[in-house]
DRENMARSE-359783 format. One record per residue: x, y, z of N, C-alpha, C, O, CB in turn; residue in three letters. Coordinates in Angstrom, 2 decimals. Glycine has a CB too. Example, Ala and Ser with C-alpha at 12.3 -4.5 7.8 and 13.67 -1.06 7.14 Angstrom:
NODE       nxx       nyy       nzz      caxx      cayy      cazz       cxx       cyy       czz       oxx       oyy       ozz      cbxx      cbyy      cbzz   type
NODE     13.19     -5.69      7.80     12.30     -4.50      7.80     13.20     -3.30      7.80     14.24     -3.32      8.46     11.31     -4.47      9.05    Ala
NODE     12.85     -2.25      7.08     13.67     -1.06      7.14     12.90      0.03      7.87     13.41      1.14      8.04     14.08     -0.60      5.72    Ser
// end
This chain:
NODE       nxx       nyy       nzz      caxx      cayy      cazz       cxx       cyy       czz       oxx       oyy       ozz      cbxx      cbyy      cbzz   type
NODE     87.60     60.70     -2.87     87.73     59.99     -4.15     86.53     59.19     -4.51     86.09     58.38     -3.70     88.90     59.09     -4.12    Met
NODE     85.94     59.37     -5.70     84.68     58.80     -6.21     85.22     57.26     -6.92     86.20     57.20     -7.65     83.89     59.99     -7.43    Ile
NODE     84.53     56.29     -6.61     84.67     55.14     -7.16     83.77     54.93     -8.42     82.55     54.72     -8.38     84.45     54.22     -6.17    Ile
NODE     84.44     55.00     -9.39     83.74     55.13    -10.86     83.43     53.62    -11.24     82.37     53.33    -11.79     84.82     55.90    -12.14    Lys
NODE     84.42     52.65    -10.91     84.64     51.25    -11.37     85.11     50.41    -10.52     86.10     50.91     -9.99     85.44     51.15    -12.37    Ser
NODE     84.87     49.28    -10.09     85.22     48.29     -9.45     85.07     46.94     -9.98     83.89     46.65    -10.18     84.68     48.39     -8.45    Ala
NODE     85.84     46.10    -10.25     85.63     44.84    -11.05     86.77     43.74    -10.40     87.89     43.99     -9.96     85.87     45.17    -12.83    Glu
NODE     86.10     42.51    -10.52     87.00     41.70     -9.82     88.13     40.99    -11.21     87.74     40.65    -12.33     85.96     40.43     -8.83    Phe
NODE     89.34     40.95    -10.76     90.28     40.37    -11.65     90.53     39.15    -11.55     90.17     38.33    -12.40     91.35     40.89    -11.63    Leu
NODE     91.28     38.83    -10.33     91.67     37.33    -10.36     91.68     36.87     -8.79     91.69     37.68     -7.87     93.27     37.07    -11.14    Ile
NODE     91.67     35.54     -8.64     91.95     34.84     -7.38     93.16     34.24     -7.45     93.29     33.42     -8.36     90.99     33.87     -7.03    Ser
NODE     94.07     34.43     -6.74     95.46     33.56     -6.69     95.75     32.87     -5.42     95.59     33.36     -4.30     96.71     34.46     -6.93    Ser
NODE     96.21     31.66     -5.68     96.66     30.80     -4.56     98.15     31.14     -4.00     98.51     30.90     -2.85     96.60     29.31     -5.07    Arg
NODE     98.92     31.71     -4.96    100.42     32.03     -4.80    100.58     33.47     -5.37     99.90     33.90     -6.30    101.42     30.91     -5.64    Leu
NODE    101.62     34.24     -4.67    101.95     35.33     -5.05    102.42     35.20     -6.48    102.16     36.24     -7.08    102.81     35.86     -4.16    Val
NODE    102.93     34.45     -7.12    103.65     34.29     -8.59    102.41     34.44     -9.30    102.45     35.11    -10.33    104.53     32.74     -9.00    Glu
NODE    101.22     33.91     -8.90     99.98     33.88     -9.82     99.47     35.43     -9.84     98.84     35.84    -10.81     98.71     32.76     -9.20    Gln
NODE     99.69     36.03     -9.05     99.01     37.51     -9.08     99.20     38.47    -10.38    100.09     38.16    -11.16     99.62     38.35     -7.86    Cys
NODE     98.48     39.48    -10.61     98.58     39.95    -11.73     99.74     40.62    -12.21    100.21     41.34    -11.33     97.70     40.59    -11.84    Pro
NODE    100.48     40.64    -13.46    101.54     41.09    -13.65    101.25     42.77    -14.19    101.08     43.13    -15.36    102.26     40.08    -14.57    Ala
NODE    101.25     43.53    -13.10    100.63     44.95    -13.34    101.61     45.95    -12.39    102.08     45.61    -11.30     98.82     45.01    -12.81    Ser
NODE    101.77     47.03    -12.93    102.26     48.11    -12.44    101.64     48.89    -11.37    102.24     49.54    -10.51    102.42     48.78    -13.35    Gln
NODE    100.28     48.74    -11.54     99.31     49.35    -10.62     99.62     49.19     -9.13     99.93     48.09     -8.68     97.96     48.77    -10.88    Asn
NODE     99.54     50.45     -8.26     99.70     50.25     -7.00     98.57     49.48     -6.10     97.39     49.74     -6.30     99.93     51.46     -6.56    Pro
NODE     98.93     48.57     -5.17     97.93     47.69     -4.42     97.80     48.17     -3.07     98.70     48.64     -2.37     98.33     46.20     -4.37    Glu
NODE     96.54     48.00     -2.77     96.27     48.40     -1.22     95.51     47.07     -0.83     94.44     46.66     -1.29     95.22     49.97     -0.95    Tyr
NODE     96.25     46.53      0.07     95.74     45.24      0.69     95.05     45.35      1.91     95.49     46.08      2.80     96.78     44.34      0.93    Ala
NODE     93.96     44.67      2.07     93.26     44.48      3.26     93.49     43.15      3.79     93.40     42.17      3.06     91.88     44.72      3.09    Phe
NODE     93.86     43.02      5.40     93.96     41.83      6.00     93.46     42.10      7.52     93.41     43.18      8.12     95.44     41.27      5.86    Ile
NODE     93.14     40.99      7.90     92.79     40.89      9.55     92.32     39.58      9.93     92.12     38.67      9.13     91.61     41.93     10.04    Gly
NODE     92.16     39.52     11.03     91.55     38.03     11.67     90.27     37.89     11.17     89.42     38.76     11.01     91.42     37.91     13.35    Arg
NODE     90.23     36.52     10.90     88.92     35.86     10.43     87.77     36.67     11.12     87.78     36.91     12.33     88.85     34.20     10.85    Ser
NODE     86.68     37.09     10.17     85.53     37.47     10.94     85.46     38.97     11.45     84.61     39.45     12.22     85.49     36.56     12.09    Asn
NODE     86.54     39.62     10.85     86.85     40.91     11.59     85.84     41.97     10.55     85.60     43.13     10.87     88.82     41.32     11.63    Val
NODE     85.39     41.44      9.48     84.51     42.43      8.67     85.06     42.98      7.42     84.65     44.04      6.95     84.16     43.59      9.48    Gly
NODE     86.13     42.17      6.79     87.18     42.78      6.03     86.02     42.77      4.62     85.87     43.84      4.01     88.91     41.75      5.94    Lys
NODE     85.41     41.81      4.26     84.60     41.61      2.96     83.76     42.75      2.99     83.66     43.51      2.03     83.73     40.21      2.85    Ser
NODE     83.13     42.91      4.09     82.10     44.02      4.23     82.47     45.36      4.15     81.71     46.19      3.66     81.48     43.95      5.39    Ser
NODE     83.56     45.64      4.59     84.38     46.83      4.54     84.72     47.33      2.99     84.44     48.42      2.49     85.72     46.52      5.35    Leu
NODE     85.34     46.33      2.44     85.38     46.14      1.07     84.50     46.71      0.20     84.74     47.65     -0.55     85.33     44.99      0.85    Ile
NODE     83.25     46.01      0.34     82.05     46.43     -0.45     81.68     47.63     -0.06     81.17     48.31     -0.95     80.92     45.59     -0.36    Asn
NODE     81.81     48.28      1.33     81.42     49.35      1.66     82.42     50.67      0.70     82.03     51.64      0.05     81.51     49.27      3.29    Cys
NODE     83.51     50.27      0.94     84.56     51.19      0.47     84.33     51.35     -1.13     84.51     52.45     -1.65     86.09     50.58      0.85    Leu
NODE     83.95     50.28     -1.84     83.89     50.45     -3.26     82.49     50.69     -3.72     82.30     50.91     -4.91     84.45     49.27     -3.94    Thr
NODE     81.31     50.68     -2.70     80.10     51.08     -3.03     79.38     50.00     -3.81     78.34     50.24     -4.43     80.19     52.32     -3.73    Gly
NODE     80.02     48.62     -3.75     79.45     47.43     -4.57     79.01     46.53     -3.28     79.75     46.18     -2.37     80.69     46.61     -5.72    Arg
NODE     77.84     46.28     -3.42     77.17     45.56     -2.57     77.75     44.01     -2.28     77.77     43.55     -1.14     75.83     45.59     -3.08    Lys
NODE     78.19     43.33     -3.35     78.74     42.07     -3.54     79.78     41.73     -4.17     80.01     40.67     -4.75     78.07     41.44     -3.95    Asn
NODE     80.61     42.89     -4.03     82.18     42.73     -4.85     82.99     41.77     -4.10     83.67     40.97     -4.73     83.18     44.24     -4.91    Leu
NODE     82.98     41.76     -2.87     83.77     40.85     -2.10     82.60     40.06     -1.27     81.73     40.57     -0.56     84.93     41.67     -1.12    Ala
NODE     82.81     38.77     -1.55     81.73     37.84     -0.64     81.88     37.83      0.79     82.96     37.73      1.37     81.81     36.33     -0.98    His
NODE     80.74     37.95      1.35     80.78     38.02      2.80     80.07     36.86      3.40     79.12     36.35      2.81     80.19     39.30      3.29    Thr
NODE     80.47     36.44      4.49     79.99     35.22      5.09     79.96     35.40      6.57     80.69     36.22      7.11     80.86     34.02      4.71    Ser
NODE     78.98     34.53      7.37     78.95     34.47      8.78     79.92     33.53      9.10     80.10     33.45     10.32     77.65     34.15      9.36    Ala
NODE     80.67     32.71      8.36     81.60     31.72      8.67     82.94     32.31      8.47     83.36     32.67      7.37     81.40     30.49      7.87    Thr
NODE     83.66     32.39      9.69     84.94     32.83      9.59     85.80     31.89      8.79     85.77     30.66      8.86     85.46     33.04     10.88    Pro
NODE     86.72     32.75      7.91     87.75     31.90      7.24     87.49     31.64      5.82     88.11     30.81      5.16     87.87     30.59      7.91    Gly
NODE     86.39     32.52      5.29     85.78     32.23      3.92     86.68     32.64      3.05     86.71     31.97      2.02     84.48     32.86      3.60    Lys
NODE     87.62     33.76      3.14     88.57     34.21      1.96     89.72     33.11      2.21     90.26     32.93      3.30     89.17     35.98      2.06    Thr
NODE     89.97     32.50      1.21     91.18     31.49      1.04     92.12     31.91      0.05     93.25     31.44      0.20     90.74     30.09      0.62    Gln
NODE     91.96     32.61     -0.82     92.80     33.26     -1.83     93.26     34.45     -1.82     92.84     35.10     -0.87     92.34     33.26     -2.81    Leu
NODE     93.99     35.03     -2.55     94.57     36.68     -2.75     93.64     37.02     -3.96     93.80     36.60     -5.11     96.52     36.92     -3.22    Ile
NODE     92.60     37.88     -3.51     91.75     38.34     -4.52     91.97     39.88     -4.78     91.99     40.79     -3.95     90.30     38.02     -4.13    Asn
NODE     92.15     39.93     -6.37     92.47     41.39     -6.80     91.15     41.85     -7.30     90.23     41.11     -7.64     93.67     41.54     -7.97    His
NODE     91.15     43.34     -7.32     89.92     44.13     -7.74     90.60     44.98     -8.31     91.63     45.31     -7.73     88.92     44.69     -6.74    Phe
NODE     90.27     45.63     -9.61     90.71     46.86    -10.39     89.63     48.11    -10.10     88.44     48.14    -10.42     90.78     46.47    -12.08    Leu
NODE     90.44     49.19     -9.37     89.41     50.25     -8.89     89.89     51.43    -10.07     91.03     51.79    -10.36     89.63     50.79     -6.98    Ile
NODE     88.70     51.86    -10.59     89.03     53.03    -11.33     90.08     53.02    -12.38     90.69     53.98    -12.83     89.37     53.95    -10.47    Asn
NODE     90.18     51.62    -12.71     91.28     51.18    -13.87     92.64     51.95    -13.54     93.46     52.33    -14.38     90.73     51.65    -15.56    Asn
NODE     92.74     52.12    -12.06     94.18     53.00    -11.83     95.04     52.10    -10.66     96.26     52.08    -10.51     93.82     54.86    -11.13    Gln
NODE     94.03     51.35     -9.90     94.67     50.92     -8.64     94.05     49.55     -8.35     92.94     49.27     -8.81     94.45     51.97     -7.42    Trp
NODE     94.89     48.52     -7.44     94.33     47.41     -7.12     93.84     47.54     -5.69     94.43     48.29     -4.91     95.23     46.33     -7.35    His
NODE     92.77     46.84     -5.34     92.27     46.46     -4.05     92.58     45.00     -3.72     92.03     44.20     -4.47     90.80     46.70     -3.98    Leu
NODE     93.33     44.52     -2.80     93.58     43.25     -2.60     92.85     42.72     -1.33     92.96     43.27     -0.24     95.00     43.09     -2.55    Val
NODE     92.14     41.68     -1.54     91.56     41.13     -0.38     92.24     39.72      0.25     91.97     38.64     -0.26     90.11     40.89     -0.77    Asp
NODE     93.03     39.80      1.24     93.78     38.70      1.52     93.12     37.79      2.48     92.09     38.13      3.05     95.04     39.09      1.98    Leu
NODE     93.76     36.52      2.68     92.97     35.62      3.56     93.10     36.10      5.02     94.08     36.73      5.42     93.46     34.11      3.42    Pro
NODE     92.14     35.79      5.73     92.32     36.25      7.30     93.29     35.12      8.10     93.45     33.92      7.87     90.67     36.33      8.14    Gly
NODE     93.77     35.85      8.94     94.53     34.87      9.73     93.99     34.54     11.16     93.15     35.29     11.66     95.92     35.36      9.86    Tyr
NODE     94.40     33.54     11.75     94.01     33.16     13.15     92.69     32.31     13.24     92.08     32.21     14.31     93.82     34.47     13.99    Gly
NODE     92.29     31.70     12.11     91.04     30.89     12.00     91.51     29.50     12.67     92.25     28.72     12.08     90.47     30.72     10.35    Tyr
NODE     91.00     29.28     13.92     91.42     28.02     14.46     90.75     26.74     13.99     91.31     25.66     14.17     91.28     28.10     15.84    Ala
NODE     89.48     26.82     13.36     88.92     25.74     13.20     89.37     25.07     11.75     88.86     23.99     11.44     87.51     26.01     13.38    Arg
NODE     90.14     25.60     11.03     90.71     25.03      9.87     92.08     23.95     10.25     92.61     24.04     11.36     91.14     26.33      8.91    Ser
NODE     92.47     23.14      9.42     93.51     22.24      9.81     94.70     22.94      9.99     94.86     24.03      9.45     93.71     21.19      8.89    Ser
NODE     95.62     22.41     10.73     97.07     23.07     11.03     97.70     23.34      9.68     98.23     24.41      9.40     98.11     22.04     11.95    Lys
NODE     97.61     22.05      8.67     98.15     22.27      7.33     97.61     23.33      6.62     98.29     24.11      5.96     98.01     21.18      6.55    Ala
NODE     96.27     23.40      6.75     95.50     24.67      5.86     96.06     25.99      6.37     96.44     26.83      5.56     93.69     24.73      6.09    Lys
NODE     96.13     26.24      7.86     96.46     27.30      8.55     97.96     27.57      7.89     98.20     28.67      7.38     96.35     27.02     10.15    Arg
NODE     98.78     26.70      7.92    100.28     26.85      7.34    100.30     27.38      6.22    101.09     28.30      6.00    101.03     25.67      7.14    Ala
NODE     99.31     26.86      5.13     99.23     27.11      3.68     98.90     28.65      3.39     99.46     29.42      2.61     98.11     26.15      3.05    Gln
NODE     97.82     28.87      4.23     97.19     30.22      4.14     98.42     31.17      4.68     98.77     32.15      4.03     95.70     30.34      5.11    Leu
NODE     99.03     30.80      5.88    100.00     31.90      6.21    101.27     31.95      5.44    101.95     32.98      5.41    100.37     31.82      7.59    Ala
NODE    101.57     30.96      4.89    102.50     30.97      3.85    102.34     31.93      2.78    103.24     32.68      2.39    102.54     29.78      3.33    Gly
NODE    101.04     31.87      2.27    100.84     32.57      0.97    100.51     34.09      1.34    100.72     34.95      0.49     99.61     31.85      0.07    Ser
NODE    100.05     34.39      2.49     99.93     35.86      3.10    101.14     36.44      3.30    101.28     37.60      2.91     99.25     35.94      4.42    Ile
NODE    102.32     35.71      3.98    103.59     36.12      3.94    104.45     36.35      2.67    105.25     37.28      2.51    104.14     35.32      4.63    Met
NODE    104.18     35.45      1.91    104.89     35.62      0.45    104.46     36.99     -0.22    105.24     37.81     -0.70    104.43     34.35     -0.62    Gln
NODE    103.03     37.10     -0.17    102.44     38.31     -0.65    103.03     39.46     -0.13    103.66     40.25     -0.83    101.11     38.36     -0.39    Tyr
NODE    102.84     39.61      1.21    103.20     40.86      2.09    104.88     41.09      1.84    105.28     42.25      1.81    102.79     40.54      3.89    Ile
NODE    105.84     39.99      1.68    107.23     40.45      1.62    107.78     40.31      0.16    108.94     40.63     -0.09    108.12     39.63      2.65    Arg
NODE    107.04     39.88     -0.67    107.43     39.71     -2.08    106.87     40.53     -3.12    107.54     40.82     -4.12    107.18     38.47     -2.46    Arg
NODE    105.85     40.87     -2.99    104.79     41.68     -3.99    105.48     43.10     -4.13    105.47     43.85     -3.15    103.04     41.87     -3.27    Arg
NODE    105.93     43.40     -5.00    106.47     44.76     -5.20    105.36     45.86     -5.35    105.41     46.95     -4.79    107.38     44.76     -6.46    Glu
NODE    104.52     45.52     -6.05    103.46     46.47     -6.30    102.60     46.92     -4.93    101.79     47.84     -4.89    102.49     45.78     -7.37    Ala
NODE    102.99     46.02     -3.80    102.05     46.60     -2.54    102.35     47.94     -2.19    103.57     48.15     -2.16    102.22     45.79     -1.19    Leu
NODE    101.67     48.87     -1.92    101.88     50.26     -1.69    101.41     50.27     -0.25    102.19     50.80      0.55    101.09     51.28     -2.72    Thr
NODE    100.24     49.77      0.24     99.94     49.68      1.77     98.96     48.83      2.04     98.01     48.51      1.34     99.56     50.91      2.41    Leu
NODE     99.37     48.36      3.53     98.65     47.17      3.85     97.69     47.71      5.14     98.14     48.19      6.19     99.75     45.83      4.22    Leu
NODE     96.40     47.53      4.84     95.34     48.12      5.73     95.13     46.93      6.69     94.61     45.90      6.26     93.90     48.60      4.91    Phe
NODE     95.53     47.02      8.00     95.38     45.75      8.93     93.98     46.16      9.82     93.84     47.18     10.49     96.94     45.50     10.05    Val
NODE     93.12     45.21      9.65     91.84     45.47     10.22     91.77     44.85     11.63     92.20     43.72     11.88     90.74     44.94      9.31    Leu
NODE     91.20     45.62     12.48     90.88     45.24     13.87     89.81     45.28     14.18     89.13     46.06     13.52     91.37     45.81     14.73    Leu
NODE     89.13     44.54     15.22     87.72     44.85     15.69     87.63     45.67     16.73     88.10     45.30     17.81     87.02     43.76     16.06    Asp
NODE     87.12     46.71     16.66     87.04     47.97     17.62     86.20     47.32     18.88     86.23     47.99     19.91     86.16     49.45     16.83    Ser
NODE     85.58     46.31     18.91     85.01     45.84     20.03     85.86     45.09     21.04     85.45     44.83     22.17     84.02     45.08     19.63    Arg
NODE     87.09     44.76     20.59     87.96     43.98     21.50     89.20     44.98     22.08     89.58     46.01     21.53     88.59     42.64     20.62    Leu
NODE     89.70     44.44     23.26     90.78     45.10     23.47     92.05     44.30     22.87     91.99     43.15     22.44     90.83     45.37     24.91    Glu
NODE     93.30     45.16     22.91     94.44     44.35     22.06     94.43     42.93     22.20     94.39     42.37     23.30     95.85     44.75     22.44    Pro
NODE     94.48     42.33     21.06     94.82     40.86     20.75     96.16     40.58     20.67     96.84     41.27     19.91     94.26     40.41     19.54    Gln
NODE     96.76     39.50     21.45     98.05     39.08     21.13     98.52     38.68     19.48     99.62     38.82     18.94     98.21     37.92     22.02    Arg
NODE     97.48     38.24     19.02     97.69     37.57     17.57     97.70     38.77     16.66     98.33     38.69     15.61     96.44     36.43     17.09    Ile
NODE     97.06     39.84     16.95     97.18     41.16     16.11     98.30     41.96     16.33     98.89     42.49     15.39     96.10     42.05     16.32    Asp
NODE     98.69     42.10     17.58     99.86     42.80     18.03    101.16     42.21     17.51    102.05     42.95     17.08     99.89     42.83     19.51    Leu
NODE    101.31     40.78     17.53    102.38     40.06     17.00    102.33     40.31     15.32    103.33     40.64     14.67    102.23     38.46     17.47    Asp
NODE    101.30     40.15     14.89    101.18     40.33     13.22    101.73     42.04     12.89    102.41     42.31     11.90     99.18     40.08     12.64    Phe
NODE    101.42     42.79     13.63    101.86     44.24     13.53    103.27     44.34     13.72    104.00     44.99     12.96    101.19     45.15     14.55    Ile
NODE    103.77     43.57     14.94    105.29     43.81     14.93    106.09     43.18     13.87    107.12     43.74     13.48    105.87     43.34     16.17    Thr
NODE    105.70     42.09     13.38    106.36     41.37     12.04    106.10     42.54     10.95    107.06     42.72     10.20    105.50     39.70     11.52    Arg
NODE    105.27     43.14     10.80    105.13     44.16      9.86    106.16     45.11      9.56    106.70     45.38      8.49    104.15     44.80     10.18    Leu
NODE    106.38     45.72     11.12    107.49     46.62     11.49    108.80     46.13     11.12    109.64     46.82     10.54    107.51     46.87     12.92    Gly
NODE    109.01     44.63     11.54    110.38     44.08     11.34    110.74     44.02      9.89    111.92     44.12      9.56    110.52     42.68     11.95    Ala
NODE    109.82     43.86      9.04    109.90     43.63      7.55    109.72     45.03      6.72    109.74     45.08      5.49    108.72     42.55      7.11    Trp
NODE    109.55     46.11      7.58    109.53     47.53      7.21    108.33     47.44      5.99    108.51     47.89      4.86    111.19     48.13      6.67    Ala
NODE    107.19     46.83      6.40    106.09     47.08      5.43    105.14     48.22      5.72    104.76     48.34      6.88    105.29     45.88      5.32    Ile
NODE    104.67     49.16      4.73    104.16     50.05      5.07    102.53     49.71      5.47    101.83     49.15      4.62    104.49     50.95      4.11    Pro
NODE    102.02     50.05      6.66    100.54     49.93      7.01     99.87     50.97      7.53    100.37     52.06      7.81    100.31     48.98      7.87    Phe
NODE     98.41     50.57      7.70     97.60     51.59      8.55     96.61     50.44      9.33     96.41     49.27      8.99     96.63     52.90      7.47    Ala
NODE     96.12     51.12     10.39     95.15     50.13     11.37     93.93     50.71     10.80     93.89     51.91     10.52     95.27     50.27     13.28    Leu
NODE     92.87     49.87     10.59     91.37     50.08     10.21     90.81     49.40     11.45     91.20     48.26     11.69     90.81     49.37      8.65    Val
NODE     89.93     50.00     12.27     89.30     49.50     13.33     87.68     49.44     13.03     86.87     50.37     13.09     89.69     50.36     14.53    Phe
NODE     87.46     48.18     12.71     86.04     47.89     12.08     84.85     47.78     13.28     85.14     47.72     14.48     86.12     46.35     11.19    Thr
NODE     83.44     47.77     12.76     82.46     47.24     13.55     82.21     48.38     14.68     81.93     48.03     15.82     82.91     45.78     14.12    Lys
NODE     82.31     49.68     14.36     82.37     50.67     15.37     80.87     51.06     15.72     80.62     51.81     16.66     83.25     51.92     14.87    Ala
NODE     79.83     50.47     14.85     78.55     50.66     14.93     77.82     49.55     15.96     76.65     49.62     16.32     78.05     50.63     13.50    Asp
NODE     78.66     48.65     16.29     78.38     47.58     17.20     78.41     47.89     18.64     77.62     47.29     19.38     79.27     46.56     16.97    Lys
NODE     79.20     48.73     19.12     79.36     49.29     20.35     79.17     50.77     20.42     79.05     51.47     19.41     80.61     48.95     20.80    Ile
NODE     79.13     51.32     21.87     79.11     52.70     22.04     80.53     53.18     21.79     81.53     52.46     21.78     78.58     53.08     23.44    Lys
NODE     80.49     54.50     21.59     81.74     55.38     21.27     82.66     55.31     22.18     83.85     55.25     21.87     81.51     56.75     21.13    Gln
NODE     82.30     55.30     23.27     83.11     55.48     24.62     83.88     53.91     24.77     84.93     53.75     25.39     81.90     55.90     26.12    Arg
NODE     83.17     52.88     24.12     83.74     51.74     24.25     84.78     51.44     23.66     85.77     50.93     24.17     83.08     50.97     24.06    Glu
NODE     84.58     51.87     22.01     85.70     51.55     21.16     86.83     52.65     21.28     87.92     52.42     20.75     85.21     51.41     19.69    Trp
NODE     86.61     53.89     21.98     87.50     54.74     22.15     88.37     54.12     23.00     89.54     54.02     22.63     87.05     55.91     22.55    Asn
NODE     87.99     53.61     24.20     88.83     53.04     25.20     89.62     51.91     24.69     90.75     51.69     25.14     88.05     52.61     26.33    Lys
NODE     89.00     51.06     23.64     89.76     49.89     23.12     90.94     50.54     22.30     92.04     50.01     22.41     88.80     48.85     22.18    Asn
NODE     90.82     51.61     21.51     91.71     52.13     20.60     92.74     52.77     21.51     93.93     52.53     21.30     91.04     53.10     19.57    Ile
NODE     92.45     53.42     22.33     93.39     54.08     23.41     94.44     52.94     23.95     95.67     53.02     23.90     92.44     54.70     24.75    Ala
NODE     93.73     51.95     24.43     94.57     50.69     24.86     95.65     50.33     23.40     96.88     50.39     23.49     93.29     49.18     25.27    Leu
NODE     95.09     50.05     22.41     95.82     49.70     21.34     97.10     50.69     21.17     98.24     50.26     21.02     94.89     49.68     20.13    Tyr
NODE     96.81     51.94     21.22     97.70     52.95     21.07     98.91     52.84     22.16    100.09     52.75     21.83     96.92     54.26     21.15    Lys
NODE     98.53     52.84     23.26     99.39     52.87     24.61    100.22     51.54     24.42    101.44     51.61     24.60     98.38     52.86     26.16    Lys
NODE     99.66     50.39     24.08    100.26     49.22     23.85    101.43     49.20     22.77    102.54     48.73     23.02     99.24     48.34     23.52    Thr
NODE    101.10     49.76     21.56    101.95     49.89     20.52    103.09     50.78     20.82    104.26     50.48     20.61    101.26     50.32     19.42    Leu
NODE    102.64     52.02     21.39    103.95     52.75     21.79    104.89     52.49     22.88    105.83     53.20     23.26    103.66     53.90     22.02    Leu
NODE    104.45     51.26     23.34    105.51     50.74     24.32    106.95     50.18     23.40    108.10     50.04     23.81    104.73     49.35     25.28    Met
NODE    106.35     49.92     21.90    107.35     49.48     21.11    107.79     50.40     20.01    108.94     50.42     19.58    106.98     48.28     20.61    Glu
NODE    106.84     51.16     19.56    106.93     51.91     18.45    107.25     53.40     18.86    106.74     53.86     19.88    105.68     51.76     17.66    Trp
NODE    108.05     54.10     18.10    108.15     55.49     18.48    107.03     56.40     17.83    106.77     57.50     18.31    109.53     56.00     18.09    Glu
NODE    106.41     55.89     16.76    105.35     56.64     16.19    104.22     55.69     15.79    104.59     54.53     15.56    105.85     57.44     15.00    Ala
NODE    103.07     55.92     15.67    102.02     55.29     15.30    101.46     55.22     13.91    101.47     56.38     13.51    101.23     55.71     16.00    Leu
NODE    101.04     54.53     13.07    100.59     54.64     11.71     99.29     55.41     11.78     98.79     55.82     12.82    100.43     53.25     11.03    Pro
NODE     98.77     55.56     10.54     97.57     56.06     10.44     96.45     55.15     11.05     96.51     53.93     10.93     97.38     56.35      9.09    Arg
NODE     95.50     55.73     11.63     94.39     54.92     12.15     93.25     55.31     11.62     93.11     56.52     11.53     94.25     54.93     13.51    Ile
NODE     92.22     54.49     11.17     90.84     54.78     10.78     89.77     54.12     11.61     90.09     53.06     12.15     90.64     54.39      9.40    Phe
NODE     88.79     54.49     11.77     87.80     54.22     12.69     86.57     53.77     11.54     86.20     54.70     10.82     87.49     55.62     13.76    Ile
NODE     85.98     52.60     11.35     85.16     52.37     10.41     83.78     51.61     10.75     83.85     50.94     11.77     85.90     51.72      9.52    Thr
NODE     82.74     51.61     10.18     81.71     50.90     10.05     81.04     50.64      8.60     80.55     51.48      7.85     80.91     51.47     10.88    Ser
NODE     81.13     49.31      8.43     80.48     49.04      7.10     78.88     49.43      6.88     78.36     49.72      5.80     80.64     47.53      6.87    Ala
NODE     78.30     49.35      8.06     76.87     49.54      8.15     76.52     50.94      7.93     75.57     51.24      7.19     76.35     49.08      9.45    Glu
NODE     77.20     51.79      8.49     76.96     53.10      8.57     77.88     54.05      7.54     77.67     55.25      7.36     77.15     53.45     10.00    Thr
NODE     78.90     53.30      6.93     79.88     54.04      6.09     80.70     55.08      7.00     81.08     56.12      6.46     79.09     54.83      4.88    Gly
NODE     80.99     54.84      8.42     81.71     55.70      8.79     83.24     55.41      8.56     83.63     54.25      8.69     81.34     55.92     10.02    Leu
NODE     84.02     56.27      8.27     85.22     56.32      7.85     85.63     55.87      6.40     86.79     55.68      6.02     85.83     55.68      8.72    Gly
NODE     84.54     55.74      5.69     84.82     55.33      4.24     85.52     56.40      3.39     86.41     56.03      2.62     83.50     54.97      3.53    Arg
NODE     85.21     57.65      3.47     85.48     59.03      2.95     87.06     58.99      3.34     87.85     59.23      2.43     84.47     60.37      3.72    Glu
NODE     87.59     58.69      4.71     88.75     59.00      5.23     89.63     57.91      4.51     90.66     58.17      3.90     88.73     59.01      6.81    Glu
NODE     89.10     56.72      4.67     90.26     55.81      3.80     90.42     55.85      2.36     91.44     55.52      1.76     90.05     54.37      3.97    Val
NODE     89.35     56.27      1.85     89.48     56.59      0.12     90.38     57.71      0.26     91.51     57.59     -0.19     87.91     57.09     -0.85    Leu
NODE     90.02     58.79      0.83     90.78     60.14      0.73     92.48     59.75      0.92     93.33     60.28      0.20     90.17     61.30      2.07    Lys
NODE     92.82     58.78      1.96     94.18     58.57      2.21     94.74     57.75      0.88     95.85     58.04      0.45     94.39     57.77      3.66    Tyr
NODE     94.03     56.84      0.31     94.37     56.20     -0.80     94.78     57.03     -1.95     95.79     56.85     -2.62     93.37     55.44     -1.13    Ile
NODE     93.80     58.04     -2.12     93.96     59.10     -3.22     94.91     59.92     -3.01     95.53     60.38     -3.96     92.87     59.89     -3.45    Glu
NODE     95.28     60.34     -1.44     96.67     61.24     -1.46     97.84     60.38     -1.72     98.78     60.95     -2.29     96.96     62.01     -0.03    Glu
NODE     97.99     58.98     -1.38     99.16     58.17     -1.84     99.25     58.17     -3.30    100.36     58.47     -3.75     99.09     56.75     -1.36    Ile
NODE     98.30     57.88     -4.15     98.16     57.68     -5.34     98.69     59.12     -6.15     99.40     59.10     -7.15     96.69     57.23     -5.53    Asn
NODE     98.23     60.23     -5.55     98.65     61.48     -6.14    100.10     61.56     -5.89    100.74     61.90     -6.89     97.88     62.71     -5.58    Ala
NODE    100.82     61.32     -4.76    102.11     61.14     -4.65    102.84     60.41     -5.53    103.98     60.76     -5.85    102.31     60.72     -3.63    Gly
NODE    102.20     59.18     -6.07    102.78     58.40     -7.02    102.62     58.87     -8.34    103.04     58.18     -9.27    102.33     57.16     -6.92    Leu
NODE    102.00     60.07     -8.57    101.51     60.56     -9.80    100.60     59.48    -10.53    100.78     59.30    -11.74    102.71     60.98    -10.68    Lys
NODE     99.54     58.68     -9.79     98.45     58.04    -10.45     97.35     58.89    -10.83     96.37     58.41    -11.41     97.95     57.03     -9.68    Ile
// end
């Protein structure tokens, strides 16, 4: 897929404030500081489309971007940022869950995981909830440039082994690096394939 245009549309606090559009939506979510904004910028080829920060928990709203005038890329707030207040965490969690469960335009959720880490309980619990809610999703391992390939291979193998204890089959898995562009074409091709099935 060639990204010809990518433009910011709107930031929403509630799912009711999201755009009234029939365009398919591909949302990106992960723990705070997983590299979500950097990956979005890499995918779209726009250096500052999504604002990156060294401070975890920077994304606080549901951010919609229009890609190629055909589909929406959605940047969701990260989960699990312990340094925000309990009330703020609850508010963000509520907004995220409302979007995931109620947004009819949501076509696929990309769940970002740090390839440098072994399976984390917070991520596994989140993935389990997605399964219970029948939300279509794919797993995207980020920051593969930060460690040796054998190390992220080991961590991803652990994720697969852990998930297969409860799942009959695994979702699509991508390995990415916003720095090197690893996995960019694979993710975009997957979106393109789904859009083709939707006659987009």
